[in-house]
Each structure stands twice: as structure tokens, then as C-alpha cells.
C-alpha positions as CSV (number, residue, x, y, z in Angstrom):
1,X,0.0,0.0,0.0
2,X,1.4,3.4,-0.9
3,X,0.9,6.5,1.0
4,X,-0.2,9.9,-0.3
5,X,2.6,12.5,-0.7
6,X,0.4,14.8,1.4
7,X,0.3,12.5,4.5
8,X,2.8,11.4,7.1
9,X,3.2,7.6,7.3
10,X,1.1,6.0,10.0
11,X,4.2,5.2,12.2
12,X,5.2,8.9,12.1
13,X,1.7,10.0,13.1
14,X,1.4,7.5,15.9
15,X,4.9,8.4,17.3
16,X,4.1,12.1,16.9
17,X,0.9,12.0,19.0
18,X,2.2,9.5,21.5
19,X,5.4,11.6,22.1
20,X,3.4,14.8,22.3
21,X,1.4,13.4,25.2
22,X,4.5,11.9,26.8
23,X,6.6,15.1,26.5
24,X,3.8,17.4,27.8
25,X,3.3,15.0,30.7
26,X,7.0,14.9,31.4
27,X,7.2,18.7,31.4
28,X,4.4,19.0,34.0
29,X,5.9,16.1,36.0
30,X,9.3,17.9,36.0
31,X,7.7,21.1,37.2
32,X,5.8,19.3,39.9
33,X,8.9,17.4,40.9
34,X,11.0,20.5,41.5
35,X,8.1,22.4,43.2
36,X,7.3,19.6,45.7
37,X,8.9,18.5,48.9
38,X,6.0,16.3,49.8
39,X,5.8,12.5,49.5
40,X,4.8,13.1,45.9
41,X,8.3,14.1,45.1
42,X,9.7,10.5,45.2
43,X,6.7,9.2,43.3
44,X,7.2,11.9,40.5
45,X,10.9,11.0,40.3
46,X,10.0,7.3,39.9
47,X,7.8,8.3,36.9
48,X,10.2,10.9,35.5
49,X,13.2,8.7,35.0
50,X,11.7,5.8,33.0
51,X,9.5,8.2,31.0
52,X,12.6,10.2,30.1
53,X,14.3,7.0,28.8
54,X,11.2,6.1,26.9
55,X,11.1,9.5,25.3
56,X,14.8,9.1,24.3
57,X,14.2,5.7,22.8
58,X,11.1,6.8,20.9
59,X,12.9,9.9,19.7
60,X,15.5,7.6,18.1
61,X,12.8,5.4,16.5
62,X,11.0,8.6,15.3
63,X,14.2,9.9,13.8
64,X,14.7,6.6,11.9
65,X,11.1,6.7,10.7
66,X,11.5,10.3,9.5
67,X,14.8,9.5,7.7
68,X,13.2,6.4,6.0
69,X,9.9,8.2,5.2
70,X,10.5,11.9,4.6
71,X,7.6,14.2,5.6
72,X,5.2,15.6,3.0
73,X,6.4,18.9,1.4
74,X,5.3,22.2,2.8
75,X,2.9,24.2,0.7
76,X,4.6,25.8,-2.3
77,X,3.1,29.2,-1.5
78,X,4.4,29.2,2.1
79,X,6.7,32.2,2.6
80,X,10.4,31.3,2.7
81,X,10.8,32.6,6.2
82,X,8.0,30.4,7.5
83,X,9.5,27.4,5.7
84,X,12.9,28.2,7.4
85,X,11.1,28.5,10.7
86,X,9.3,25.2,10.2
87,X,12.6,23.3,9.4
88,X,14.5,25.0,12.2
89,X,11.8,24.2,14.8
90,X,11.7,20.6,13.7
91,X,15.5,20.2,14.0
92,X,15.3,21.9,17.4
93,X,12.5,19.6,18.6
94,X,14.5,16.5,17.6
95,X,17.7,17.8,19.2
96,X,15.8,18.6,22.4
97,X,14.0,15.2,22.5
98,X,17.4,13.5,22.3
99,X,19.5,15.9,24.4
100,X,17.2,16.5,27.4
101,X,17.0,12.8,28.5
102,X,20.7,12.3,27.9
103,X,21.6,15.4,29.9
104,X,19.2,14.2,32.6
105,X,20.9,10.8,32.7
106,X,24.3,12.4,32.7
107,X,23.2,14.8,35.5
108,X,22.0,11.9,37.7
109,X,25.2,10.0,37.0
110,X,27.3,13.1,38.0
111,X,25.3,13.4,41.2
112,X,25.8,9.7,42.0
113,X,22.1,8.9,41.7
114,X,20.9,5.7,40.0
115,X,18.7,5.8,37.0
116,X,16.2,3.1,37.9
117,X,13.7,1.7,35.5
118,X,11.4,-0.1,37.8
119,X,12.5,-1.7,41.1
120,X,15.4,-3.8,39.8
121,X,16.7,-2.5,36.4
122,X,19.4,0.1,36.9
123,X,20.9,1.9,33.9
124,X,24.7,2.3,33.9
125,X,26.3,5.6,34.8
126,X,27.2,7.7,31.7
127,X,29.1,10.5,33.5
128,X,31.6,10.4,36.3
129,X,30.4,11.5,39.8
130,X,31.2,15.2,40.0
131,X,29.3,17.8,42.1
132,X,30.2,20.8,39.8
133,X,29.2,18.8,36.7
134,X,25.9,17.8,38.4
135,X,25.1,21.5,39.1
136,X,25.9,22.5,35.5
137,X,23.9,19.6,34.0
138,X,21.0,20.3,36.3
139,X,20.7,23.9,35.1
140,X,21.1,22.7,31.5
141,X,18.4,20.1,31.9
142,X,16.0,22.7,33.3
143,X,16.7,25.4,30.7
144,X,16.5,23.0,27.8
145,X,13.2,21.7,29.2
146,X,11.9,25.3,29.2
147,X,13.1,25.7,25.7
148,X,11.3,22.5,24.7
149,X,8.1,23.8,26.3
150,X,8.4,27.1,24.3
151,X,9.2,25.2,21.1
152,X,6.2,22.9,21.8
153,X,4.0,26.0,22.1
154,X,5.3,27.5,18.9
155,X,4.8,24.2,17.1
156,X,1.2,24.0,18.4
157,X,0.6,27.6,17.4
158,X,1.9,26.9,13.9
159,X,-0.2,23.8,13.6
160,X,-3.3,25.7,14.5
161,X,-2.4,28.5,12.1
162,X,-2.1,26.0,9.3
163,X,-5.2,24.1,10.3
164,X,-7.6,27.0,11.1
165,X,-6.3,30.0,9.2
166,X,-4.4,28.8,6.1
167,X,-6.3,25.5,5.8
168,X,-3.4,24.3,3.6
169,X,-3.3,20.6,4.6
170,X,-0.3,20.8,6.9
171,X,-2.3,20.0,10.0
172,X,-4.3,17.4,8.1
173,X,-1.1,15.6,7.1
174,X,-0.4,14.8,10.7
175,X,-4.0,14.1,11.7
176,X,-4.3,11.5,8.9
177,X,-7.1,13.3,7.1
178,X,-7.0,14.4,3.5
179,X,-7.0,18.2,3.1
180,X,-10.3,19.6,1.9
């Protein structure tokens, strides 16, 4: 079965929406984690670590899918600056989906904290224990998460612009519907 040149492949669409939910959840979990000193803090950390690793793994899968199945072309009449912004924001989103979990993992390694996936599976350390590196990586992790949230909002705004104002098929290509 061949796909329309105006649609993302099914795997890309499923990964897109699954990861959107996961990333948005992760951002709120992260904010809740750093804002809480209650018993919920430990519970949020137990969710945050495996969810971060899941996002990292799915980002790699998503990148492979994207390389094997390029996205549909942007509308020909889209201004050059908007096309540049679209490409730049997608590169930034992929970079952040890969970098933030890796930096989080390195941060925990530098702090001497285990990255546990469940009760028994411990990931290896990827950075030597170092308090100064932990502090730098912690700030980098937080700032990049804020950048991801801002990029996510810009991406959402662009999708709504294409779907509600331009009605040019860009949003439909990710929803799996044919443009009208």
C-alpha cells in the first residue's frame, strides 16, 4: 500500500501524538517534581526517569522513521521565512528530544544517583560523579526543558495557524485526514 505524498506515514503520526502526550506529561511532572517537597516528590521521580528514557528511545525510533519516510512537502506558497522556521523548529525539537533525556541521565550520573527503570533495572552511569558537573547539567536540563516547552507551544501555534487560518493541509497531514 502506498501513502499519499500529502500524508505522514502511520508510524510517524502515531509516534508524533504519543510523544506529544509523553513530552507534555513529562514537562508537567518535571515542574511538579522540583516544586514539591512532599511524599509526591519521590513518586514523581519514579515516573520521571523511565518516562525520560522512553522518550529518548522513541525519539531515536521517530528519527529513523523520519529518515526512511520523509515528511510531505510544505505548501509551495508558504513564505520562505515560514519554511525556514518550520525546518529549524523541527530540527530543534528532535535535538531537544534527544539531548534533554541524555543530559538528565548524565546529571544523575554526575550526582551519584541511580537511574532506575522499575524496582530492579538500573541503567549504567554515563558520566563520572562530580558535584560541579551535576550543578551545570541540572541547570542545562531545566533550561532546555523550558526551551522545549516554548518550542512545543510555537509548534502548536503553527499547527493551529495551518489548520484554522491557512487551511493548507499541513495539520491534516499529521491528523491522517485528506485536506479539503
